[in-house]
C-alpha positions in Angstrom: 269.7 138.4 92.4 266.6 136.7 93.7 266.3 133.1 93.2 262.7 132.1 92.5 261.2 129.7 94.9 260.2 126.6 93.2 257.2 124.7 94.6 257.3 121.1 94.6 254.6 119.7 92.4 252.4 117.2 94.2 250.7 114.6 92.1 246.9 114.9 92.7 245.3 111.4 92.3 242.5 111.2 89.8 239.2 111.7 91.6 237.0 108.7 91.5 233.3 109.5 91.4 231.4 106.6 93.1 228.2 105.5 91.5 225.1 106.1 93.5 223.4 102.9 94.7 220.3 101.7 92.8 217.1 102.6 94.7 213.7 101.0 94.6 212.3 104.2 93.1 214.7 103.9 90.2 213.2 100.4 89.4 209.6 101.3 89.7 209.8 104.8 88.1 208.5 105.1 84.5 210.9 106.1 81.8 209.1 109.4 81.3 206.0 111.3 82.2 204.3 113.6 79.7 201.5 115.9 80.9 198.7 116.5 78.4 195.5 118.5 78.5 193.3 115.7 79.5 195.6 112.8 80.3 199.1 111.8 81.4 201.4 109.6 79.4 203.4 107.5 81.9 205.9 105.5 79.9 203.8 103.6 77.4 200.6 103.8 79.4 198.0 106.5 79.5 196.3 107.7 82.7 193.2 110.0 83.0 191.8 111.4 86.2 188.2 112.5 87.0 186.4 114.1 89.9 182.8 113.7 91.0 181.1 117.1 91.2 177.4 116.3 91.7 175.4 113.9 93.8 171.6 113.2 94.1 169.6 114.0 97.2 169.7 110.3 98.4 172.6 107.9 98.0 171.9 104.2 98.3 174.3 101.8 100.1 177.0 100.3 98.0 176.5 102.7 95.1 180.2 102.6 94.4 180.4 98.8 94.2 179.6 98.6 90.4 182.6 100.9 89.8 184.9 98.8 92.1 183.7 95.6 90.3 184.5 96.9 86.8 187.2 94.6 85.3 189.5 97.5 84.5 192.6 98.9 86.4 191.8 102.1 88.2 192.7 104.1 91.3 190.0 105.6 93.6 190.8 108.1 96.4 188.5 109.5 99.1 189.2 112.7 101.1 187.2 113.6 104.2 187.8 117.2 105.3 186.1 117.8 108.7 184.0 121.0 109.1 183.4 122.7 112.4 179.9 122.1 113.7 179.6 125.7 114.9 180.2 127.1 111.4 177.7 124.7 109.8 175.0 125.4 112.4 175.4 129.1 111.9 175.0 128.7 108.2 172.1 126.3 108.6 170.4 128.8 110.9 170.8 131.5 108.3 169.5 129.2 105.5 166.5 128.0 107.5 165.5 131.6 108.1 165.8 132.4 104.4 163.6 129.4 103.5 161.0 130.2 106.2 160.8 133.8 104.9 160.4 132.6 101.3 157.6 130.2 102.4 155.8 133.0 104.4 156.1 135.4 101.5 154.5 133.0 99.1 151.6 132.4 101.6 151.1 136.2 101.9 150.9 136.5 98.1 148.4 133.6 97.9 150.7 131.5 95.7 150.4 127.8 95.6 152.7 125.7 97.8 156.2 124.9 96.5 157.0 121.3 97.5 160.7 121.8 96.9 160.9 124.7 99.5 159.0 122.6 102.1 161.2 119.6 101.5 164.3 121.8 101.8 163.0 123.2 105.1 162.3 119.7 106.5 165.8 118.5 105.5 167.5 121.5 107.0 165.6 121.2 110.3 166.4 117.4 110.5 170.1 118.0 109.8 170.2 120.8 112.4 168.7 118.6 115.0 171.1 115.7 114.3 174.1 118.1 114.4 173.0 119.6 117.7 172.6 116.2 119.3 175.9 115.0 117.9 174.2 112.2 115.8 175.9 113.6 112.7 179.0 115.4 111.7 179.8 117.4 108.5 182.6 116.9 106.1 183.8 118.2 102.8 184.1 115.1 100.7 186.2 114.6 97.6 186.2 111.5 95.3 188.7 111.1 92.5 189.1 108.3 90.0 192.1 107.6 87.7 191.8 105.1 84.9 194.5 103.5 82.7 194.8 102.4 79.1 197.2 101.8 76.3 195.5 104.2 73.9 193.0 107.1 73.9 190.2 104.9 72.5 190.6 102.5 75.5 190.3 105.4 77.9 187.2 106.6 76.1 185.6 103.2 76.4 186.2 103.0 80.1 185.0 106.6 80.6 181.8 105.7 78.8 181.2 102.8 81.1 181.9 105.0 84.1 179.5 107.6 83.0 176.7 105.1 82.3 177.1 103.4 85.7 177.3 106.7 87.7 174.8 108.8 85.7 172.1 106.0 86.1 172.4 107.0 89.8 172.3 110.7 89.1 176.0 111.0 89.9 178.2 113.1 87.5 181.9 113.1 86.8 184.2 115.5 84.9 187.8 115.0 83.7 190.3 117.3 85.4 191.3 119.3 82.4 194.6 121.0 82.6 194.9 119.6 86.1 195.8 116.0 85.3 199.0 116.1 87.2 197.3 117.4 90.4 194.5 114.9 90.0 196.9 112.0 89.5 198.8 113.0 92.7 195.4 113.3 94.5 194.7 109.7 93.4 198.1 108.5 94.6 198.7 107.4 98.2 200.2 110.7 99.3 197.2 111.9 101.3 197.4 115.1 99.4 194.2 116.6 97.9 195.5 119.1 95.4 192.2 119.5 93.5 190.0 120.3 96.4 186.8 119.6 94.5 184.6 119.0 97.5 180.9 118.4 98.3 179.5 119.1 101.8 178.1 115.9 103.3 177.0 114.6 106.6 178.0 111.2 107.9 174.8 109.5 106.8 175.3 109.7 103.0 179.1 109.5 103.5 178.7 106.0 104.9 177.1 104.9 101.6 180.4 105.5 99.8 182.0 102.5 101.5 182.5 100.4 98.4 183.1 96.9 99.7 179.7 95.3 100.0 179.7 91.5 100.1 176.8 89.5 98.9 174.8 87.6 101.5 173.5 84.1 100.4 171.6 83.3 103.6 167.9 82.4 103.5 165.3 80.9 105.9 165.4 77.5 104.3 167.7 75.1 102.6 171.1 73.6 103.5 174.4 74.9 104.7 176.9 75.2 101.9 179.7 76.8 103.8 181.0 80.0 105.4 181.1 83.3 103.4 184.8 84.3 103.6 183.9 87.9 103.0 181.8 88.5 106.2 181.8 85.1 108.0 178.1 84.7 107.4 176.4 81.3 106.6 175.8 80.4 103.0 172.4 78.9 103.5 169.8 78.4 100.9 167.8 75.9 98.8 168.9 75.4 95.2 165.3 74.5 94.2 164.2 78.0 94.9 166.3 79.4 92.0 165.4 79.6 88.4 166.5 75.9 88.1 168.1 73.5 90.5 171.1 72.7 88.2 174.7 73.3 89.3 178.3 72.9 87.9 181.4 72.1 89.9 184.8 72.8 88.3 188.0 71.9 90.2 191.3 70.1 89.9 191.8 66.7 91.5 192.3 66.9 95.2 190.7 70.3 95.7 187.7 68.9 97.6 185.0 68.8 94.9 183.8 65.3 95.7 183.8 66.2 99.4 181.6 69.2 98.7 179.2 67.2 96.6 178.9 64.4 99.2 178.2 67.0 101.9 175.4 68.5 99.7 173.9 65.0 99.0 174.0 64.1 102.7 172.3 67.3 103.8 169.6 67.2 101.1 168.8 63.6 102.1 167.9 65.0 105.5 165.4 67.3 103.8 163.8 64.4 102.0 165.4 64.9 98.6 166.3 61.7 96.7 169.8 61.4 95.1 171.0 59.6 92.1 174.8 59.5 91.4 176.9 58.5 88.4 180.3 57.6 90.1 183.3 57.1 87.9 185.7 56.1 90.7 183.3 54.2 93.1 184.1 56.8 95.8 180.4 57.3 96.7 180.0 53.6 97.7 180.8 54.2 101.4 178.3 57.1 101.5 175.6 54.8 99.9 176.3 52.1 102.5 176.3 54.6 105.4 172.8 56.0 104.6 171.2 52.7 103.5 171.3 53.4 99.8 172.1 51.2 96.8 175.4 50.8 95.0 175.1 49.4 91.5 178.4 48.2 90.0 178.2 48.7 86.3 180.8 46.6 84.4 181.0 43.8 82.0 181.3 41.2 84.8 178.6 42.8 87.0 175.3 41.1 87.7 173.6 44.5 87.5 172.2 45.1 84.0 170.4 47.9 82.1 168.5 47.3 78.9 168.8 50.4 76.6 165.5 49.4 75.0 163.5 50.0 78.2 160.7 52.6 77.8 159.2 54.9 80.5 155.5 54.7 81.2 153.7 57.7 79.5 152.8 60.4 82.0 149.3 61.9 82.2 148.6 63.8 79.0 151.6 62.2 77.2 151.0 60.2 74.1 152.5 56.7 73.6 153.7 57.7 70.1 155.7 60.6 71.6 157.4 58.3 74.2 158.2 55.8 71.5 159.5 58.4 69.1 161.8 60.0 71.7 163.2 56.6 72.7 163.9 55.7 69.1 165.8 59.0 68.5 167.9 58.4 71.7 168.6 54.8 70.7 169.8 55.9 67.3 172.2 58.3 69.2 173.4 55.4 71.3 174.0 53.1 68.3 175.9 56.0 66.7 178.2 56.1 69.7 178.6 52.3 69.9 179.4 51.9 66.2 181.7 55.0 66.1 179.4 56.9 63.8 176.8 56.2 61.1 176.5 57.3 57.5 173.2 59.1 56.5 172.0 55.8 54.9 172.9 53.8 58.0 171.2 56.3 60.2 168.0 55.8 58.3 168.3 52.0 58.4 168.9 52.0 62.1 165.9 54.2 62.7 163.7 51.9 60.7 165.2 48.8 62.3 164.6 50.0 65.9 161.0 50.8 65.0 160.5 47.3 63.6 162.3 45.8 66.6 159.7 47.3 69.0 156.9 46.3 66.6 158.1 42.7 66.7 157.4 42.7 70.4 153.9 44.4 69.8 155.1 47.7 71.2 153.6 50.3 68.9 151.7 53.6 69.4 148.4 51.6 69.2 149.3 49.0 71.8 148.2 49.2 75.4 150.8 51.3 77.2 150.1 49.7 80.6 151.3 46.3 79.2 154.8 47.7 78.1 157.5 45.9 80.0 155.1 43.5 81.6 152.9 41.4 79.2 154.8 43.0 76.4 158.5 42.6 77.3 161.0 45.1 75.9 163.4 43.9 73.2 167.1 43.7 73.7 170.1 44.4 71.4 170.1 40.9 69.8 166.5 41.5 68.7 167.7 44.5 66.8 170.5 42.4 65.2 167.9 39.8 64.0 165.8 42.6 62.4 168.9 44.0 60.7 169.7 40.5 59.3 166.4 40.6 57.4 167.1 44.0 55.8 169.3 44.7 52.7 172.6 46.6 52.9 173.1 45.9 56.6 176.1 43.6 56.5 178.5 46.2 57.9 176.1 47.3 60.6 175.5 43.7 61.7 179.2 42.9 61.9 179.9 46.1 64.0 176.9 45.4 66.2 177.9 41.8 67.0 180.7 43.2 69.3 177.8 44.0 71.7 175.5 41.1 71.1 178.0 38.3 71.3 181.0 37.7 73.5 182.1 39.6 76.6 180.4 42.9 75.7 177.0 41.2 75.6 177.2 40.6 79.3 176.3 44.3 79.8 174.8 45.6 76.6 172.5 42.6 75.6 170.6 41.9 78.9 167.2 42.7 80.2 167.2 45.3 83.1 167.3 43.8 86.6 168.1 46.8 88.8 165.9 48.4 91.4 165.8 52.2 92.0 163.5 52.4 95.0 166.1 53.6 97.5 166.5 57.3 98.2 170.2 57.2 97.3 171.3 55.2 94.2 174.9 55.1 93.1 176.0 53.8 89.6 179.6 52.9 89.9 181.4 52.7 86.6 185.1 52.5 87.7 185.4 48.9 86.5 183.9 49.6 83.1 186.6 49.7 80.3 187.5 53.3 79.2 186.4 52.8 75.6 183.0 51.6 76.8 182.4 54.3 79.4 180.7 56.9 77.1 178.2 54.2 76.0 177.6 53.0 79.5 177.1 56.6 80.7 174.6 57.2 77.9 172.6 54.0 78.8 172.7 54.8 82.5 171.5 58.4 81.9 168.7 57.2 79.7 167.6 54.7 82.3 167.7 57.3 85.1 165.7 59.7 82.9 163.0 57.0 82.5 162.8 56.7 86.3 162.7 60.4 86.8 159.8 60.9 84.4 157.9 58.0 86.0 157.2 59.9 89.3 157.4 63.6 90.0 159.4 64.2 93.2 162.4 66.3 94.3 165.6 64.7 93.2 169.3 65.5 92.6 171.2 63.8 89.8 175.0 64.0 90.3 177.2 63.3 87.2 180.8 63.1 88.3 183.5 63.5 85.6 180.9 64.7 83.1 183.5 65.2 80.5 183.4 61.5 79.7 179.9 62.0 78.4 181.0 65.2 76.5 183.5 63.4 74.4 181.0 62.8 71.6 178.2 64.9 70.3 175.4 62.5 71.0 176.4 62.1 74.6 176.8 65.8 75.1 173.5 66.5 73.4 171.7 64.1 75.7 173.3 65.5 78.8 172.3 69.1 77.7 168.7 67.9 77.1 168.6 66.4 80.6 169.9 69.6 82.1 167.5 71.7 80.1 164.4 69.7 80.9 165.3 68.9 84.5 163.3 71.8 86.1 160.0 70.4 84.7 160.5 67.1 86.6 161.6 68.8 89.9 165.2 67.6 89.2 168.5 69.3 89.9 171.4 68.1 87.8 175.0 68.6 89.1 177.7 68.2 86.5 181.2 67.8 88.0 184.5 67.9 86.0 188.2 68.4 86.5 188.9 68.7 82.8 187.4 72.1 82.0 189.0 72.4 78.5 187.5 69.1 77.3 184.1 70.2 78.8 184.2 73.6 77.1 185.4 72.2 73.8 182.0 70.7 73.3 179.3 72.9 71.7 177.1 71.9 74.6 179.6 72.9 77.4 178.7 76.6 77.6 174.9 76.0 77.2 175.0 73.5 80.2 176.7 76.2 82.3 174.1 78.8 81.1 171.3 76.5 82.2 172.8 76.0 85.7 171.9 78.5 88.4 174.7 77.3 90.7 178.4 77.1 89.9 181.2 76.3 92.3 184.7 77.0 91.2 187.4 75.5 93.3 191.2 75.3 92.8 192.1 75.5 89.1 195.3 74.5 87.2 197.3 77.1 85.2 196.4 75.2 82.0 192.6 75.8 82.4 192.5 79.1 84.4 192.2 81.3 81.3 189.2 79.3 80.0 187.6 79.7 83.5 188.3 83.4 83.6 186.7 84.1 80.2 183.7 81.8 80.8 182.8 83.4 84.2 184.2 86.9 83.6 186.5 86.7 86.6 188.7 89.6 87.7 192.5 89.1 87.9 192.2 88.9 91.7 189.6 86.1 91.5 191.8 84.3 88.9 194.8 84.3 91.2 192.6 83.2 94.1 191.5 80.1 92.2 195.1 79.3 91.4 196.0 79.3 95.0 192.8 78.3 96.7 193.2 75.9 99.7 191.3 72.6 99.7 187.6 73.1 100.3 187.5 76.8 99.3 186.3 78.5 96.1 184.0 81.0 94.4 180.4 80.1 94.7 177.9 81.5 92.2 174.2 81.5 92.9 172.2 83.4 90.2 173.7 86.9 89.9 175.6 86.7 93.2 178.9 85.1 93.9 181.0 84.9 97.1 184.1 83.2 98.4 183.1 80.3 100.6 184.8 77.6 102.7 183.1 74.2 102.9 182.8 72.9 106.4 181.4 69.7 107.9 180.7 68.2 111.3 182.8 65.4 112.6 180.1 62.8 111.9 179.6 64.1 108.4 183.3 64.1 107.8 183.5 60.4 108.8 180.9 59.5 106.2 182.0 61.6 103.3 185.8 61.8 103.6 187.8 60.8 100.5 191.3 61.1 102.0 192.9 57.6 101.8 194.6 57.9 105.2 191.2 58.8 106.8 189.4 55.9 105.1 192.0 53.5 106.4 191.7 54.8 110.0 187.9 54.5 109.8 188.1 50.9 108.5 190.6 50.0 111.3 188.3 51.5 113.9 185.4 49.5 112.6 187.5 46.3 112.8 188.5 47.0 116.4 184.8 47.7 117.3 183.8 44.5 115.5 186.4 42.5 117.3 
């Protein structure tokens, strides 16, 4: 009897299946891809690809730049497939023979000349010669574009823009129907042209497809603003040659905006242009002293006074009644700021009272204009108070006005003007003026400056630092806008500088001031204001990020329709005059003491 052999059962351990490690492709890959007839659905996004199938006879340089500069996400791929010169020359020889034969046949038949045939013959012969002398090479060129959107309507809108831009240049595109997958891969960085929709081109027109064309802001006259970071060329031109000489500078504190403006002032002084500066931090004082200018300290304790009732001398062809009327309107605006607003009734009373105040000094439309301010002295604020005391219903106005006609406030607001503006650089320092009085002081200073500007026609720059102080109330903002708008007629360029963009743009006059400024310099911006800047100036995402991380002294410089990334540079001597860095200023002062000792 056989005894069955019993195998010993061995226990097989449970097999453990190790998890595959997570790869970068797993992270970046979409959740799914769906191939449609005329687009791909990649996760929640849509992608649609196109190819260019027709080009005009001539291509201008940079024709692709408008497409690159569209503020929409897209991928663009070029493919250059070299073609043997022998094959091309053989085909060209055959084609030239055909065209010659057709031209000869038309001549034998007595038909009129066909310009298209003659042009084709000339082009073929020219191309043959360049290929034979190795001046040109031939390629089969492919250009594919993939656009992205969240819905089909968004894709349609982008496609409409693409077509309008390209077809205006006689360049035509088509979507890759039923080949969206192949077209998408062709636009991806695989160097794989799956569509092979090609056009035969020589190197001449091919060179025009290079899309990155930087603007050049160099001219034969003007001052050096900086170095173009795109191509290392000089940004050199004269702001007075533009539609207007106005500019805006927007930047955070410490980004170099005052340094840039001082450099511009210094260089325009060398060209004979006068400069007037409203300085909220007295940081232009050293510059004024270095170039022999005047620094006027505007504060309650200062000996420098400005009378808001001063009138400019009427220019040739200007009527005295117009000058007087404009001044009265501006003074009503000033009183409105000083008294924290006026009711409609009070507005009318103040208007009438100011007219009577001038009349009490014999300053009327009928009086001799040449005697204004001389034999007929201008009134001051206390004269307006005396007139109001003689009128009914003015008790509240008189009490509110007495803040400025009596006590410490009167030291600035209730004095005749005693300043001189004959120097080529004038700085109005308002650092020591109380914050609540700054908008009023700025208004008065700006009115006095405007009186000086209209008195004599000459090239000037007016720099208003921290302009948002004036934009805090409607009357101040309105007067600033009026100054910017009328500046060109008086050969004036107004520069408005601010670090508080949101406050500036919150005013109804913020955007119009920018619109009436041919120059804009955007330096480093804070995250709190960058979205406002991006919307206002239609910046791309790359430009937005650039402004968030811009080094000191760099930014985007707009001049008319052009804009470039520039870096502000100064010579050693210029830097010693205009630097605002505290450590540098201390070194300069110590060096002066040593030299003096």
